[in-house]
C-alpha positions as CSV (number, residue, x, y, z in Angstrom):
1,X,-15.3,-5.2,11.3
2,X,-17.0,-5.2,14.6
3,X,-15.2,-5.5,18.0
4,X,-16.6,-9.0,18.3
5,X,-15.4,-9.9,14.8
6,X,-11.9,-8.5,15.6
7,X,-11.8,-10.7,18.7
8,X,-13.0,-13.7,16.6
9,X,-10.3,-13.3,14.0
10,X,-7.6,-13.5,16.6
11,X,-9.1,-16.2,18.8
12,X,-8.8,-20.0,18.6
13,X,-10.8,-22.1,21.0
14,X,-9.3,-25.0,22.8
15,X,-10.6,-27.8,25.0
16,X,-12.1,-27.2,28.4
17,X,-11.2,-29.0,31.6
18,X,-8.5,-29.1,34.3
19,X,-5.1,-28.4,32.8
20,X,-1.7,-28.3,34.6
21,X,0.0,-25.2,33.3
22,X,3.5,-25.3,32.2
23,X,5.6,-22.9,34.4
24,X,9.0,-21.4,33.9
25,X,11.3,-19.8,36.5
26,X,13.8,-17.3,35.3
27,X,15.4,-14.4,37.0
28,X,17.7,-11.6,35.7
29,X,17.8,-10.0,32.2
30,X,17.1,-11.8,29.0
31,X,19.9,-13.5,27.2
32,X,22.1,-11.3,24.9
33,X,21.0,-13.2,21.8
34,X,17.3,-12.4,22.4
35,X,15.8,-10.0,19.8
36,X,15.6,-6.3,20.7
37,X,12.7,-5.2,22.9
38,X,9.8,-3.2,21.4
39,X,11.1,-0.2,23.4
40,X,14.4,-0.3,21.4
41,X,12.5,-0.1,18.1
42,X,10.4,2.7,19.4
43,X,13.5,4.6,20.5
44,X,14.5,4.8,16.8
45,X,11.5,7.2,16.3
46,X,12.0,10.9,17.1
47,X,10.5,12.1,20.3
48,X,7.6,14.5,20.3
49,X,3.9,14.8,19.7
50,X,3.9,12.8,16.4
51,X,5.5,9.9,18.2
52,X,3.1,10.1,21.1
53,X,0.2,10.0,18.8
54,X,1.7,7.1,16.9
55,X,2.2,5.1,20.1
56,X,-1.4,5.7,21.1
57,X,-2.8,4.7,17.7
58,X,-0.5,1.8,16.8
59,X,0.8,-0.1,19.8
60,X,-2.1,-0.7,22.1
61,X,-3.0,-4.2,20.9
62,X,0.4,-5.6,20.1
63,X,4.0,-4.7,20.5
64,X,6.0,-2.7,17.9
65,X,8.8,-5.2,17.6
66,X,11.2,-6.5,14.9
67,X,8.3,-8.6,13.4
68,X,6.5,-5.4,12.7
69,X,9.4,-3.1,11.9
70,X,11.4,-5.6,9.8
71,X,9.5,-8.6,8.6
72,X,11.9,-11.4,7.6
73,X,14.7,-9.1,8.8
74,X,14.1,-6.6,6.0
75,X,13.0,-2.9,6.5
76,X,9.6,-2.2,5.1
77,X,9.4,0.2,2.2
78,X,7.2,3.3,2.3
79,X,4.6,1.5,0.2
80,X,4.7,-1.5,2.5
81,X,4.2,0.7,5.5
82,X,1.3,2.4,3.8
83,X,-0.4,-0.9,3.1
84,X,0.1,-2.1,6.7
85,X,-1.3,1.2,8.2
86,X,-4.3,1.1,5.7
87,X,-5.1,-2.4,6.7
88,X,-5.1,-1.5,10.4
89,X,-7.3,1.5,9.8
90,X,-9.8,-0.9,8.2
91,X,-9.8,-2.9,11.4
92,X,-9.7,-0.2,14.0
93,X,-9.9,3.2,12.4
94,X,-12.1,6.0,13.8
95,X,-15.0,5.1,11.4
96,X,-15.1,1.4,12.3
97,X,-17.0,-0.3,15.2
98,X,-13.6,-0.7,17.0
99,X,-12.4,2.9,16.8
100,X,-9.1,2.8,18.8
101,X,-7.2,4.8,16.2
102,X,-7.6,8.5,16.1
103,X,-9.6,10.2,13.2
104,X,-6.6,12.1,11.9
105,X,-4.3,9.1,11.3
106,X,-3.1,9.3,7.7
107,X,-1.6,6.2,6.2
108,X,0.6,8.0,3.6
109,X,2.1,10.4,6.1
110,X,2.6,7.7,8.7
111,X,4.3,5.5,6.2
112,X,6.7,8.2,5.1
113,X,7.6,8.9,8.7
114,X,8.2,5.3,9.6
115,X,10.2,4.5,6.5
116,X,12.5,7.5,7.1
117,X,13.2,6.5,10.7
118,X,13.3,2.8,10.5
119,X,15.7,2.3,7.6
120,X,18.5,-0.3,7.8
121,X,20.8,0.0,10.8
122,X,21.5,-1.4,14.2
123,X,18.9,-1.3,16.9
124,X,20.5,-0.7,20.3
125,X,18.8,-2.5,23.2
126,X,20.3,-1.7,26.5
127,X,20.8,-4.4,29.1
128,X,18.4,-4.2,32.0
129,X,19.6,-5.3,35.4
130,X,17.2,-6.4,38.2
131,X,17.2,-4.0,41.2
132,X,17.0,-6.9,43.5
133,X,16.3,-10.6,43.4
134,X,12.9,-11.8,42.6
135,X,11.3,-15.2,41.9
136,X,9.4,-14.9,38.6
137,X,7.2,-17.8,37.6
138,X,5.2,-17.9,34.3
139,X,2.2,-20.0,33.8
140,X,1.1,-21.0,30.3
141,X,-2.6,-20.8,29.4
142,X,-4.2,-23.9,27.9
143,X,-4.9,-22.1,24.6
144,X,-1.9,-20.4,23.1
145,X,-4.0,-17.8,21.2
146,X,-6.1,-16.8,24.2
147,X,-5.7,-13.4,25.8
148,X,-5.5,-13.6,29.6
149,X,-6.8,-10.0,30.0
150,X,-7.1,-9.6,33.8
151,X,-6.4,-11.4,37.1
152,X,-7.7,-11.3,40.6
153,X,-6.3,-12.9,43.8
154,X,-8.7,-14.9,46.0
155,X,-8.3,-15.1,49.8
156,X,-7.0,-18.6,49.4
157,X,-4.2,-17.4,47.2
158,X,-5.7,-18.9,44.0
159,X,-5.9,-16.6,41.0
160,X,-8.9,-16.2,38.7
161,X,-8.0,-15.3,35.1
162,X,-10.2,-13.9,32.3
163,X,-9.7,-15.8,29.1
164,X,-11.0,-13.0,26.8
165,X,-10.7,-14.9,23.5
166,X,-11.8,-18.3,24.7
167,X,-14.7,-16.8,26.6
168,X,-13.8,-18.6,29.8
169,X,-12.7,-18.0,33.4
170,X,-9.9,-20.0,34.8
171,X,-8.8,-20.6,38.4
172,X,-5.0,-21.1,38.9
173,X,-3.5,-22.8,41.9
174,X,-0.1,-21.2,42.0
175,X,2.0,-23.9,43.7
176,X,0.9,-26.8,41.5
177,X,0.1,-24.8,38.4
178,X,-3.2,-26.6,38.0
179,X,-5.9,-24.7,36.0
180,X,-9.6,-25.4,36.3
181,X,-12.4,-23.7,34.3
182,X,-15.2,-21.7,35.9
183,X,-18.2,-21.9,33.4
184,X,-19.7,-18.6,32.4
185,X,-23.5,-19.0,32.2
186,X,-24.3,-16.8,29.2
187,X,-25.6,-17.9,25.8
188,X,-23.5,-15.4,23.8
189,X,-19.7,-15.3,23.6
190,X,-18.9,-14.1,27.1
191,X,-15.8,-12.1,26.2
192,X,-14.6,-11.6,29.8
193,X,-12.4,-8.6,30.3
194,X,-11.9,-6.9,33.7
195,X,-12.3,-8.7,37.0
196,X,-12.3,-7.7,40.7
197,X,-13.6,-8.6,44.1
198,X,-16.0,-6.6,46.3
199,X,-15.9,-6.2,50.0
200,X,-18.4,-9.0,50.5
201,X,-16.2,-11.5,48.7
202,X,-18.0,-11.6,45.4
203,X,-16.1,-11.7,42.2
204,X,-17.3,-9.3,39.5
205,X,-16.6,-9.7,35.8
206,X,-17.0,-7.4,32.8
207,X,-18.6,-9.4,29.9
208,X,-17.9,-7.3,26.9
209,X,-19.8,-8.7,23.9
210,X,-23.0,-9.4,25.9
211,X,-22.8,-5.9,27.4
212,X,-23.1,-7.2,30.9
213,X,-21.6,-7.0,34.4
214,X,-21.8,-10.3,36.3
215,X,-21.3,-11.2,40.0
216,X,-20.0,-14.6,40.9
217,X,-21.4,-15.5,44.3
218,X,-20.1,-19.1,43.9
219,X,-18.7,-20.8,40.8
220,X,-22.1,-22.0,39.9
221,X,-24.1,-19.1,41.2
222,X,-24.1,-16.0,38.9
223,X,-26.1,-12.8,38.7
224,X,-25.8,-10.6,35.7
225,X,-27.0,-7.1,34.7
226,X,-27.5,-5.7,31.2
227,X,-25.7,-2.4,31.1
228,X,-26.6,-1.3,27.6
229,X,-23.1,-0.7,26.3
230,X,-19.7,-2.4,25.8
231,X,-18.2,-2.0,29.3
232,X,-14.4,-1.6,29.4
233,X,-13.5,-1.6,33.1
234,X,-15.1,-1.8,36.5
235,X,-14.5,-0.2,39.9
236,X,-15.6,-1.2,43.4
237,X,-17.0,1.8,45.3
238,X,-16.9,2.1,49.2
239,X,-20.7,1.9,49.3
240,X,-20.9,-1.4,47.5
241,X,-21.9,-0.2,44.1
242,X,-19.9,-1.5,41.1
243,X,-19.1,1.2,38.5
244,X,-18.4,0.7,34.8
245,X,-17.6,2.8,31.7
246,X,-18.8,2.6,28.1
247,X,-15.7,1.9,26.1
248,X,-16.8,3.6,22.8
249,X,-19.6,5.8,24.1
250,X,-19.3,9.4,22.8
251,X,-22.6,11.3,22.3
252,X,-23.0,11.1,25.3
253,X,-20.0,9.4,26.9
254,X,-21.4,7.2,29.7
255,X,-20.5,5.8,33.0
256,X,-22.7,3.9,35.4
257,X,-23.1,1.6,38.3
258,X,-24.8,-1.7,39.2
259,X,-26.6,-1.7,42.6
260,X,-26.8,-5.4,43.3
261,X,-28.9,-4.9,46.5
262,X,-31.5,-2.9,44.6
263,X,-31.1,-4.9,41.4
264,X,-30.8,-1.8,39.2
265,X,-28.4,-0.1,36.7
266,X,-27.9,3.7,36.7
267,X,-26.0,5.6,34.1
268,X,-24.6,9.2,33.9
269,X,-23.6,11.2,30.9
270,X,-20.1,12.5,31.1
271,X,-19.3,16.2,30.2
272,X,-18.5,16.2,26.5
273,X,-14.9,16.3,25.5
274,X,-14.1,19.8,24.1
275,X,-12.7,18.6,20.8
276,X,-13.5,14.9,20.4
277,X,-17.2,14.6,21.3
278,X,-18.3,15.2,17.7
279,X,-17.2,13.4,14.6
280,X,-15.7,10.0,14.1
281,X,-13.5,8.4,16.8
282,X,-13.7,9.9,20.2
283,X,-12.0,10.2,23.6
284,X,-12.2,6.5,24.3
285,X,-13.2,6.0,28.0
286,X,-10.6,3.7,29.5
287,X,-10.0,3.2,33.3
288,X,-12.5,3.8,36.1
289,X,-11.6,3.7,39.8
290,X,-13.2,4.6,43.0
291,X,-11.5,6.8,45.6
292,X,-11.7,6.3,49.4
293,X,-13.9,9.4,49.6
294,X,-16.4,7.9,47.2
295,X,-15.5,9.9,44.2
296,X,-15.5,8.0,40.9
297,X,-12.6,8.7,38.5
298,X,-12.5,8.1,34.8
299,X,-9.6,8.3,32.3
300,X,-9.9,9.1,28.6
301,X,-7.2,7.4,26.6
302,X,-7.4,9.5,23.4
303,X,-8.9,12.5,25.2
304,X,-6.1,13.0,27.6
305,X,-8.5,13.9,30.4
306,X,-9.4,12.8,33.9
307,X,-13.0,13.1,34.9
308,X,-14.4,12.8,38.4
309,X,-17.9,12.3,39.6
310,X,-19.2,12.9,43.1
311,X,-22.2,10.5,43.3
312,X,-23.8,12.2,46.3
313,X,-24.1,15.5,44.4
314,X,-24.0,14.4,40.7
315,X,-21.2,16.9,40.1
316,X,-18.5,16.3,37.5
317,X,-15.1,17.9,37.3
318,X,-12.6,17.5,34.4
319,X,-8.8,17.8,34.3
320,X,-6.5,17.8,31.3
321,X,-3.1,16.1,31.7
322,X,-0.2,18.5,31.2
323,X,1.5,16.6,28.3
324,X,-0.6,16.5,25.1
325,X,-1.5,13.0,23.8
326,X,0.0,11.4,26.9
327,X,-2.4,8.4,26.9
328,X,-3.6,7.9,30.5
329,X,-4.3,4.1,30.8
330,X,-4.9,2.1,33.9
331,X,-4.4,4.3,36.9
332,X,-5.0,3.7,40.6
333,X,-6.0,5.7,43.7
334,X,-4.1,5.3,46.9
335,X,-5.4,5.4,50.5
336,X,-4.9,9.2,50.6
337,X,-6.9,9.8,47.4
338,X,-3.8,10.5,45.2
339,X,-4.1,9.2,41.6
340,X,-1.1,7.4,40.1
341,X,-1.5,7.5,36.3
342,X,0.6,5.6,33.7
343,X,1.0,8.1,30.9
344,X,1.4,5.5,28.3
345,X,2.7,7.4,25.2
346,X,4.5,10.0,27.2
347,X,6.5,7.3,29.2
348,X,5.7,8.9,32.5
349,X,4.2,8.1,35.9
350,X,1.9,11.0,36.7
351,X,0.9,11.8,40.3
352,X,-2.3,13.8,40.6
353,X,-3.5,15.4,43.9
354,X,-7.2,16.2,43.7
355,X,-7.0,18.5,46.7
356,X,-4.7,20.9,44.8
357,X,-5.4,19.8,41.2
358,X,-1.7,19.5,40.8
359,X,-0.1,17.1,38.3
360,X,3.5,15.9,38.9
361,X,5.2,14.1,36.0
362,X,7.8,11.4,36.9
363,X,10.0,10.1,34.1
364,X,10.5,6.4,33.9
365,X,14.0,5.0,34.2
366,X,13.9,3.3,30.8
367,X,13.1,5.0,27.5
368,X,9.9,4.1,25.7
369,X,8.9,1.5,28.2
370,X,5.2,2.5,27.7
371,X,3.6,2.2,31.2
372,X,0.3,0.5,30.8
373,X,-1.1,-0.2,34.3
374,X,-0.5,1.1,37.8
375,X,-1.6,-0.6,41.0
376,X,-0.9,0.5,44.6
377,X,0.4,-2.1,47.0
378,X,-2.1,-1.9,49.8
379,X,0.5,-3.0,52.4
380,X,3.2,-0.6,51.6
381,X,1.8,2.2,49.4
382,X,4.4,1.4,46.6
383,X,3.2,1.8,43.0
384,X,3.6,-1.2,40.7
385,X,3.8,-0.5,37.0
386,X,3.4,-2.9,34.2
387,X,4.9,-1.9,30.9
388,X,3.9,-2.6,27.3
389,X,7.2,-2.3,25.4
390,X,10.1,-3.0,27.8
391,X,9.3,-6.4,29.1
392,X,9.9,-5.1,32.7
393,X,7.9,-4.6,35.8
394,X,8.6,-1.4,37.8
395,X,8.1,-0.5,41.5
396,X,8.0,3.1,42.5
397,X,8.5,4.2,46.1
398,X,6.8,7.6,46.6
399,X,8.7,8.3,49.8
400,X,12.1,8.0,48.2
401,X,11.1,8.9,44.6
402,X,13.0,5.8,43.4
403,X,12.2,3.1,40.9
404,X,13.1,-0.5,41.1
405,X,13.3,-2.6,37.9
406,X,12.4,-6.3,37.5
407,X,13.1,-7.8,34.0
408,X,10.5,-10.3,32.9
409,X,11.5,-13.7,31.5
410,X,9.7,-13.5,28.2
411,X,10.1,-11.0,25.4
412,X,6.7,-9.7,24.2
413,X,5.2,-9.4,27.7
414,X,2.8,-6.6,27.1
415,X,1.3,-6.3,30.7
416,X,-2.3,-5.1,30.5
417,X,-3.4,-5.8,34.1
418,X,-1.7,-6.6,37.4
419,X,-2.9,-7.4,40.8
420,X,-1.1,-7.4,44.2
421,X,-1.9,-10.2,46.7
422,X,-2.8,-8.2,49.8
423,X,-1.7,-11.1,52.1
424,X,1.8,-11.8,50.6
425,X,2.6,-8.9,48.3
426,X,3.1,-11.2,45.3
427,X,2.4,-9.4,42.1
428,X,0.4,-11.1,39.4
429,X,0.7,-10.0,35.8
430,X,-1.6,-10.6,32.8
431,X,0.4,-10.6,29.5
432,X,-1.9,-9.4,26.8
433,X,-0.4,-8.7,23.3
434,X,-2.7,-9.6,20.5
435,X,-1.2,-11.0,18.4
436,X,1.7,-12.0,20.5
437,X,3.6,-14.7,22.3
438,X,1.7,-17.8,23.6
439,X,-0.7,-16.8,26.3
440,X,0.5,-16.8,29.9
441,X,0.4,-15.0,33.3
442,X,3.2,-14.5,35.7
443,X,3.8,-14.2,39.4
444,X,6.6,-12.0,40.8
445,X,7.8,-12.4,44.4
446,X,10.5,-10.0,45.5
447,X,13.0,-11.5,47.9
């Protein structure tokens, strides 16, 4: 099954047009009767390298919740686990066209491990208390099976959302909840993924299936560039270039940039991963960000590396995270050039100082939260963390070394992307489990 086919099997297209989104306002922890979080189920599994590898392989698309662990309330048998893992390997194994599962994933061994550790018994889910009051508003997307993959805040305060499965962009007016569609002028299924704005005010979008980057000058004025690969993420560099990475490139692994002024695309081969460059699967290029000094930083999800490129010299450097199989996902770079990395499977926030090449691992305040995305608040320097398994948003204050916790209203809120409104400090979250709860985004305003 190709990546496009996998998207297609999970997508249902709805009608276009202007839609007023349903919104809910809830604060505080979920009700006691709610089912246990994904983090509670993962906490049943013994900590260590086997667990970190399992989290990397088997929780990136959807949560590991009671519907997975105990369908119809009954623990899966070893044979049932084996069948489920074998099926997922057929969709996303290392030899498929969507190779997000590592090459050494063995269905039989995985099934035995899961059956042993997820037998009948209570699942403890600790209550989570908000650190301070926050107004949290959720906005439903018009198609329940869509995947609102990313969000960007416009100067007006409106929010543009990528509808990855419906192949649409939407503009949300936060106060009224009104949604309008921004047509994407490509013939193919657009498959919009990541989105951001450059210094000149243009919105840039990754169009996955067509293998393009596109700039939106105005809603009806688009420019696009063929980049020759399935791009995963994009980064706005200080010099105006827009960088991207090839999600499943391996021999060679590739990053590149679009120079809109010159109308050209340039790519660079990344130094090969020492163990994953050959054979099926690969290091899986993931996040790409630009630092204030112009350096470009790439993270490898399966490869556990950071890679930097200095464009002026063409020099690469590579750095391996201290915990094996820690799963660096969507990191950010602060104004001083420090990297803040959510180590997904290790349940850590990792600080990396390029000046000293020093990693500092910071444990999260909740077990098995699975930090997915980190973004720096440009006003305060605080680090916002979206989680994949705990249904919480975290804020880390580097000066004090303290976390604040904000429980989200909905169970199943796998937060893939977040954006901070630079004017108000409001935090926008894109919920992105697939399959998962009906599609929605959320706004968090701390009081």
